[in-house]
MMTF fields as JSON, N, C-alpha, C and O atoms, coordinates in Angstrom:
{
  "mmtfVersion": "1.0.0",
  "mmtfProducer": "UNKNOWN",
  "numBonds": 303,
  "numAtoms": 304,
  "numGroups": 76,
  "numChains": 1,
  "numModels": 1,
  "chainsPerModel": [1],
  "groupsPerChain": [76],
  "chainIdList": ["A"],
  "bondAtomList": [4, 2, 8, 6, 12, 10, 16, 14, 20, 18, 24, 22, 28, 26, 32, 30, 36, 34, 40, 38, 44, 42, 48, 46, 52, 50, 56, 54, 60, 58, 64, 62, 68, 66, 72, 70, 76, 74, 80, 78, 84, 82, 88, 86, 92, 90, 96, 94, 100, 98, 104, 102, 108, 106, 112, 110, 116, 114, 120, 118, 124, 122, 128, 126, 132, 130, 136, 134, 140, 138, 144, 142, 148, 146, 152, 150, 156, 154, 160, 158, 164, 162, 168, 166, 172, 170, 176, 174, 180, 178, 184, 182, 188, 186, 192, 190, 196, 194, 200, 198, 204, 202, 208, 206, 212, 210, 216, 214, 220, 218, 224, 222, 228, 226, 232, 230, 236, 234, 240, 238, 244, 242, 248, 246, 252, 250, 256, 254, 260, 258, 264, 262, 268, 266, 272, 270, 276, 274, 280, 278, 284, 282, 288, 286, 292, 290, 296, 294, 300, 298],
  "bondOrderList": [1, 1, 1, 1, 1, 1, 1, 1, 1, 1, 1, 1, 1, 1, 1, 1, 1, 1, 1, 1, 1, 1, 1, 1, 1, 1, 1, 1, 1, 1, 1, 1, 1, 1, 1, 1, 1, 1, 1, 1, 1, 1, 1, 1, 1, 1, 1, 1, 1, 1, 1, 1, 1, 1, 1, 1, 1, 1, 1, 1, 1, 1, 1, 1, 1, 1, 1, 1, 1, 1, 1, 1, 1, 1, 1],
  "groupList": [{"groupName": "MET", "atomNameList": ["N", "CA", "C", "O"], "elementList": ["N", "C", "C", "O"], "formalChargeList": [0, 0, 0, 0], "bondAtomList": [1, 0, 2, 1, 3, 2], "bondOrderList": [1, 1, 2], "singleLetterCode": "M", "chemCompType": "L-PEPTIDE LINKING"}, {"groupName": "SER", "atomNameList": ["N", "CA", "C", "O"], "elementList": ["N", "C", "C", "O"], "formalChargeList": [0, 0, 0, 0], "bondAtomList": [1, 0, 2, 1, 3, 2], "bondOrderList": [1, 1, 2], "singleLetterCode": "S", "chemCompType": "L-PEPTIDE LINKING"}, {"groupName": "LYS", "atomNameList": ["N", "CA", "C", "O"], "elementList": ["N", "C", "C", "O"], "formalChargeList": [0, 0, 0, 0], "bondAtomList": [1, 0, 2, 1, 3, 2], "bondOrderList": [1, 1, 2], "singleLetterCode": "K", "chemCompType": "L-PEPTIDE LINKING"}, {"groupName": "GLU", "atomNameList": ["N", "CA", "C", "O"], "elementList": ["N", "C", "C", "O"], "formalChargeList": [0, 0, 0, 0], "bondAtomList": [1, 0, 2, 1, 3, 2], "bondOrderList": [1, 1, 2], "singleLetterCode": "E", "chemCompType": "L-PEPTIDE LINKING"}, {"groupName": "PRO", "atomNameList": ["N", "CA", "C", "O"], "elementList": ["N", "C", "C", "O"], "formalChargeList": [0, 0, 0, 0], "bondAtomList": [1, 0, 2, 1, 3, 2], "bondOrderList": [1, 1, 2], "singleLetterCode": "P", "chemCompType": "L-PEPTIDE LINKING"}, {"groupName": "ALA", "atomNameList": ["N", "CA", "C", "O"], "elementList": ["N", "C", "C", "O"], "formalChargeList": [0, 0, 0, 0], "bondAtomList": [1, 0, 2, 1, 3, 2], "bondOrderList": [1, 1, 2], "singleLetterCode": "A", "chemCompType": "L-PEPTIDE LINKING"}, {"groupName": "GLY", "atomNameList": ["N", "CA", "C", "O"], "elementList": ["N", "C", "C", "O"], "formalChargeList": [0, 0, 0, 0], "bondAtomList": [1, 0, 2, 1, 3, 2], "bondOrderList": [1, 1, 2], "singleLetterCode": "G", "chemCompType": "PEPTIDE LINKING"}, {"groupName": "GLN", "atomNameList": ["N", "CA", "C", "O"], "elementList": ["N", "C", "C", "O"], "formalChargeList": [0, 0, 0, 0], "bondAtomList": [1, 0, 2, 1, 3, 2], "bondOrderList": [1, 1, 2], "singleLetterCode": "Q", "chemCompType": "L-PEPTIDE LINKING"}, {"groupName": "THR", "atomNameList": ["N", "CA", "C", "O"], "elementList": ["N", "C", "C", "O"], "formalChargeList": [0, 0, 0, 0], "bondAtomList": [1, 0, 2, 1, 3, 2], "bondOrderList": [1, 1, 2], "singleLetterCode": "T", "chemCompType": "L-PEPTIDE LINKING"}, {"groupName": "ARG", "atomNameList": ["N", "CA", "C", "O"], "elementList": ["N", "C", "C", "O"], "formalChargeList": [0, 0, 0, 0], "bondAtomList": [1, 0, 2, 1, 3, 2], "bondOrderList": [1, 1, 2], "singleLetterCode": "R", "chemCompType": "L-PEPTIDE LINKING"}, {"groupName": "LEU", "atomNameList": ["N", "CA", "C", "O"], "elementList": ["N", "C", "C", "O"], "formalChargeList": [0, 0, 0, 0], "bondAtomList": [1, 0, 2, 1, 3, 2], "bondOrderList": [1, 1, 2], "singleLetterCode": "L", "chemCompType": "L-PEPTIDE LINKING"}, {"groupName": "PHE", "atomNameList": ["N", "CA", "C", "O"], "elementList": ["N", "C", "C", "O"], "formalChargeList": [0, 0, 0, 0], "bondAtomList": [1, 0, 2, 1, 3, 2], "bondOrderList": [1, 1, 2], "singleLetterCode": "F", "chemCompType": "L-PEPTIDE LINKING"}, {"groupName": "TYR", "atomNameList": ["N", "CA", "C", "O"], "elementList": ["N", "C", "C", "O"], "formalChargeList": [0, 0, 0, 0], "bondAtomList": [1, 0, 2, 1, 3, 2], "bondOrderList": [1, 1, 2], "singleLetterCode": "Y", "chemCompType": "L-PEPTIDE LINKING"}, {"groupName": "ILE", "atomNameList": ["N", "CA", "C", "O"], "elementList": ["N", "C", "C", "O"], "formalChargeList": [0, 0, 0, 0], "bondAtomList": [1, 0, 2, 1, 3, 2], "bondOrderList": [1, 1, 2], "singleLetterCode": "I", "chemCompType": "L-PEPTIDE LINKING"}, {"groupName": "ASP", "atomNameList": ["N", "CA", "C", "O"], "elementList": ["N", "C", "C", "O"], "formalChargeList": [0, 0, 0, 0], "bondAtomList": [1, 0, 2, 1, 3, 2], "bondOrderList": [1, 1, 2], "singleLetterCode": "D", "chemCompType": "L-PEPTIDE LINKING"}, {"groupName": "VAL", "atomNameList": ["N", "CA", "C", "O"], "elementList": ["N", "C", "C", "O"], "formalChargeList": [0, 0, 0, 0], "bondAtomList": [1, 0, 2, 1, 3, 2], "bondOrderList": [1, 1, 2], "singleLetterCode": "V", "chemCompType": "L-PEPTIDE LINKING"}, {"groupName": "CYS", "atomNameList": ["N", "CA", "C", "O"], "elementList": ["N", "C", "C", "O"], "formalChargeList": [0, 0, 0, 0], "bondAtomList": [1, 0, 2, 1, 3, 2], "bondOrderList": [1, 1, 2], "singleLetterCode": "C", "chemCompType": "L-PEPTIDE LINKING"}, {"groupName": "HIS", "atomNameList": ["N", "CA", "C", "O"], "elementList": ["N", "C", "C", "O"], "formalChargeList": [0, 0, 0, 0], "bondAtomList": [1, 0, 2, 1, 3, 2], "bondOrderList": [1, 1, 2], "singleLetterCode": "H", "chemCompType": "L-PEPTIDE LINKING"}],
  "groupTypeList": [0, 1, 2, 1, 3, 3, 4, 5, 2, 3, 3, 2, 5, 6, 2, 5, 7, 2, 8, 3, 2, 2, 2, 9, 2, 6, 10, 11, 1, 10, 12, 2, 13, 3, 2, 14, 2, 15, 15, 9, 10, 9, 4, 8, 16, 3, 9, 16, 6, 4, 6, 12, 11, 0, 5, 14, 17, 6, 14, 9, 12, 8, 16, 6, 17, 16, 6, 11, 8, 2, 12, 2, 4, 1, 3, 2],
  "groupIdList": [1, 2, 3, 4, 5, 6, 7, 8, 9, 10, 11, 12, 13, 14, 15, 16, 17, 18, 19, 20, 21, 22, 23, 24, 25, 26, 27, 28, 29, 30, 31, 32, 33, 34, 35, 36, 37, 38, 39, 40, 41, 42, 43, 44, 45, 46, 47, 48, 49, 50, 51, 52, 53, 54, 55, 56, 57, 58, 59, 60, 61, 62, 63, 64, 65, 66, 67, 68, 69, 70, 71, 72, 73, 74, 75, 76],
  "secStructList": [7, 7, 4, 4, 4, 1, 7, 7, 7, 7, 7, 7, 1, 1, 7, 7, 7, 7, 7, 7, 7, 7, 7, 7, 7, 4, 4, 4, 4, 6, 3, 3, 3, 3, 6, 6, 3, 3, 3, 3, 1, 1, 7, 3, 3, 6, 6, 6, 3, 3, 3, 3, 3, 3, 3, 3, 7, 1, 1, 3, 3, 3, 3, 6, 6, 6, 7, 7, 3, 3, 3, 7, 7, 7, 7, 7],
  "xCoordList": [-51.839, -50.742, -50.344, -50.278, -50.09, -49.622, -48.1, -47.474, -47.507, -46.052, -45.394, -44.294, -46.027, -45.415, -45.407, -44.612, -46.254, -46.338, -45.462, -45.365, -44.817, -43.982, -42.729, -42.173, -42.282, -41.055, -39.849, -39.796, -38.897, -37.703, -36.855, -36.734, -36.278, -35.424, -34.096, -33.496, -33.657, -32.371, -31.26, -31.425, -30.128, -28.991, -28.282, -28.372, -27.585, -26.85, -25.736, -24.948, -25.673, -24.711, -23.33, -22.352, -23.216, -21.971, -20.925, -19.732, -21.326, -20.362, -20.198, -21.176, -18.964, -18.67, -18.513, -18.044, -18.9, -18.785, -17.333, -16.63, -16.872, -15.516, -15.564, -16.238, -14.854, -14.871, -13.538, -13.471, -12.482, -11.178, -11.076, -11.523, -10.478, -10.262, -8.881, -7.953, -8.755, -7.455, -6.575, -7.049, -5.287, -4.346, -4.144, -3.91, -4.235, -4.062, -2.598, -1.744, -2.31, -0.931, -0.684, -0.601, -0.567, -0.413, 0.725, 1.818, 0.492, 1.526, 1.983, 3.085, 1.152, 1.506, 2.712, 3.408, 2.966, 4.102, 5.361, 6.428, 5.266, 6.413, 7.059, 8.255, 6.293, 6.795, 6.525, 5.59, 7.353, 7.145, 7.414, 8.357, 6.597, 6.764, 7.473, 6.997, 8.611, 9.359, 9.496, 10.129, 8.897, 8.871, 8.29, 7.099, 9.088, 8.587, 9.088, 8.919, 9.699, 10.276, 9.61, 9.113, 9.618, 9.108, 10.297, 11.227, 10.27, 11.371, 10.885, 9.825, 11.658, 11.329, 11.794, 12.932, 10.904, 11.239, 11.913, 12.615, 11.721, 12.336, 13.244, 13.003, 14.283, 15.17, 14.509, 13.578, 15.006, 14.531, 15.451, 16.583, 14.967, 15.738, 16.892, 16.722, 18.067, 19.245, 19.152, 19.701, 18.471, 18.33, 17.203, 17.384, 16.045, 14.858, 14.849, 14.237, 15.517, 15.585, 14.516, 13.798, 14.41, 13.437, 12.003, 11.683, 11.167, 9.779, 9.476, 8.31, 10.505, 10.321, 10.909, 12.124, 10.031, 10.48, 10.753, 10.162, 11.659, 11.999, 11.217, 11.017, 10.78, 10.015, 10.959, 12.06, 10.526, 11.327, 10.965, 9.82, 11.937, 11.714, 12.526, 12.949, 12.751, 13.479, 14.979, 15.612, 15.566, 17.019, 17.472, 18.67, 16.509, 16.876, 15.797, 14.679, 16.149, 15.208, 15.112, 16.126, 13.897, 13.691, 12.81, 11.806, 13.198, 12.401, 11.357, 11.692, 10.107, 9.044, 8.963, 8.323, 9.6, 9.548, 10.571, 10.22, 11.853, 12.902, 13.466, 14.153, 13.187, 13.666, 15.014, 15.558, 15.576, 16.867, 16.768, 15.794, 17.772, 17.79, 19.02, 20.131, 18.816, 19.914, 19.826, 18.827, 20.883, 20.867, 21.273, 22.152, 20.616, 20.951, 22.195, 22.433, 22.997, 24.17, 23.743, 22.789, 24.448, 24.081, 24.468, 25.458, 23.664, 23.877, 24.503, 23.815, 25.79, 26.469, 27.354, 27.995],
  "yCoordList": [-11.708, -11.421, -9.959, -9.413, -9.352, -7.975, -7.971, -9.018, -6.792, -6.694, -7.13, -7.682, -6.902, -7.255, -8.764, -9.252, -9.504, -10.934, -11.722, -12.943, -11.053, -11.754, -12.285, -11.631, -13.459, -13.992, -13.118, -12.557, -13.017, -12.202, -12.834, -14.056, -11.99, -12.491, -12.949, -12.271, -14.089, -14.593, -14.082, -14.01, -13.729, -13.27, -14.48, -15.59, -14.249, -15.332, -15.782, -14.965, -17.059, -17.596, -17.83, -17.911, -17.938, -18.304, -17.202, -17.504, -15.94, -14.853, -14.06, -13.726, -13.768, -12.953, -11.5, -11.231, -10.586, -9.163, -8.733, -9.114, -7.94, -7.4, -6.076, -5.139, -5.999, -4.777, -4.04, -2.861, -4.713, -4.067, -3.222, -3.625, -2.035, -1.185, -1.465, -1.8, -1.326, -1.518, -0.331, 0.8, -0.596, 0.469, 1.255, 0.674, 2.572, 3.414, 3.465, 3.737, 3.207, 3.228, 4.56, 5.577, 4.605, 5.838, 6.711, 6.211, 7.991, 8.945, 8.813, 9.243, 8.225, 8.112, 7.214, 7.357, 6.296, 5.393, 5.914, 5.32, 7.008, 7.533, 8.741, 8.976, 9.503, 10.732, 10.758, 10.121, 11.502, 11.728, 13.208, 13.776, 13.824, 15.248, 15.396, 14.904, 16.076, 16.382, 17.891, 18.533, 18.445, 19.895, 20.578, 20.425, 21.323, 22.025, 21.425, 22.035, 20.246, 19.644, 18.309, 17.61, 17.982, 16.697, 15.794, 16.178, 14.584, 13.636, 12.456, 11.894, 12.082, 10.912, 9.659, 9.591, 8.665, 7.446, 6.4, 5.531, 6.461, 5.501, 6.243, 7.411, 5.577, 6.24, 6.366, 5.63, 7.311, 7.453, 6.659, 6.341, 6.348, 5.555, 6.379, 7.551, 5.76, 6.435, 6.628, 7.592, 5.735, 5.839, 6.795, 7.649, 6.646, 7.406, 8.821, 9.716, 9.033, 10.358, 10.593, 9.669, 11.828, 12.131, 11.92, 12.167, 11.465, 11.196, 9.721, 9.328, 8.895, 7.45, 6.801, 6.641, 6.428, 5.782, 4.313, 3.691, 3.771, 2.355, 1.572, 2.049, 0.378, -0.482, -1.185, -1.584, -1.335, -1.988, -3.466, -3.814, -4.347, -5.791, -6.503, -7.64, -5.866, -6.511, -6.403, -5.664, -7.117, -7.107, -6.237, -6.127, -5.611, -4.806, -3.759, -3.855, -2.761, -1.775, -2.005, -2.252, -1.926, -2.161, -1.067, -0.673, -0.582, 0.422, -0.308, -1.218, 0.089, -0.53, 0.002, -0.606, 1.124, 1.737, 1.108, 0.693, 1.032, 0.53, -0.829, -1.482, -1.267, -2.568, -2.532, -3.586, -1.342, -1.21, -1.751, -1.47, -2.527, -3.114, -2.654, -2.691, -2.22, -1.772, -2.596, -2.538, -3.365, -4.235, -3.47, -2.609, -3.799, -3.184, -3.853, -5.031, -3.116, -3.744, -4.805, -4.602, -5.932, -7.009, -6.612, -5.914, -7.072, -6.717, -7.878, -8.56, -8.122, -9.23, -8.753, -9.558],
  "zCoordList": [7.626, 8.527, 8.411, 7.309, 9.502, 9.465, 9.493, 9.658, 9.332, 9.285, 10.583, 10.556, 11.693, 12.983, 13.21, 14.014, 12.536, 12.733, 11.753, 11.877, 10.776, 9.814, 10.487, 11.369, 10.083, 10.688, 10.306, 9.211, 11.219, 10.982, 9.882, 9.798, 9.052, 7.975, 8.556, 9.392, 8.106, 8.574, 7.663, 6.446, 8.267, 7.475, 6.881, 7.406, 5.79, 5.159, 6.087, 6.564, 6.336, 7.296, 6.682, 7.424, 5.395, 4.748, 4.687, 4.667, 4.656, 4.479, 5.763, 6.432, 6.092, 7.263, 6.817, 5.711, 7.668, 7.363, 7.448, 8.384, 6.484, 6.524, 7.27, 6.841, 8.38, 9.164, 9.105, 9.454, 8.669, 8.605, 7.353, 6.278, 7.501, 6.344, 5.78, 6.516, 4.483, 3.855, 4.17, 4.28, 4.315, 4.565, 3.277, 2.217, 3.372, 2.196, 1.825, 2.669, 0.572, 0.113, -0.571, 0.118, -1.836, -2.577, -2.102, -1.836, -1.991, -1.621, -0.176, 0.164, 0.681, 2.087, 2.314, 3.319, 1.399, 1.559, 0.869, 1.023, 0.115, -0.61, 0.061, -0.112, 0.816, 1.426, 2.921, 3.406, 3.648, 5.068, 5.329, 4.778, 6.157, 6.452, 7.79, 8.813, 7.774, 8.989, 9.095, 8.256, 10.132, 10.348, 9.121, 8.849, 8.373, 7.196, 5.893, 4.837, 5.937, 4.738, 4.418, 5.301, 3.141, 2.677, 2.41, 1.701, 2.98, 2.841, 2.009, 2.281, 0.997, 0.18, 0.915, 1.379, 1.018, 1.746, 0.869, 1.386, -0.424, -1.339, -2.308, -2.614, -2.792, -3.76, -5.128, -5.456, -5.917, -7.291, -8.215, -7.851, -9.392, -10.348, -10.907, -11.243, -11.005, -11.529, -13.042, -13.576, -13.729, -15.185, -15.581, -16.448, -14.944, -15.332, -14.764, -15.348, -13.639, -13.052, -11.998, -11.617, -11.529, -10.477, -10.969, -12.132, -10.068, -10.432, -10.572, -10.57, -10.694, -10.794, -9.556, -9.44, -8.629, -7.402, -7.647, -8.53, -6.85, -6.96, -5.911, -4.794, -6.271, -5.375, -4.414, -4.794, -3.168, -2.141, -2.096, -1.806, -2.383, -2.392, -1.323, -1.531, -0.198, 0.887, 0.745, 1.498, -0.198, -0.367, -1.535, -1.798, -2.249, -3.416, -3.691, -3.186, -4.497, -5.022, -6.525, -7.178, -7.082, -8.498, -9.087, -8.493, -10.263, -10.984, -11.827, -12.585, -11.694, -12.473, -13.89, -14.747, -14.142, -15.475, -16.416, -17.521, -15.985, -16.881, -16.45, -17.236, -15.21, -14.754, -14.066, -13.735, -13.839, -13.171, -11.74, -11.041, -11.298, -9.961, -9.221, -9.751, -7.989, -7.124, -5.841, -5.124, -5.559, -4.381, -3.138, -3.178, -2.027, -0.748, -0.188, -0.452, 0.586, 1.202, 2.214, 2.964, 2.234, 3.158, 4.585, 4.806, 5.544, 6.951, 7.695, 8.454, 7.498, 8.191, 9.266, 9.942]
}
């Protein structure tokens, strides 16, 4: 048999190809550039000081370094 007469290889049927790219997080979610200034999107920790951003959990902000929690004002 020559190469042209070989049967075509079948692809694996069980796995689907992933075509979506993951959204890049990192610095893109912490800062926003407006004109010539950099704006911080999340607050910094009151205990740890600048450089430690607080995580946004919907109803509160939490510091991952020291565990400090700051609740957001309720919207009633």
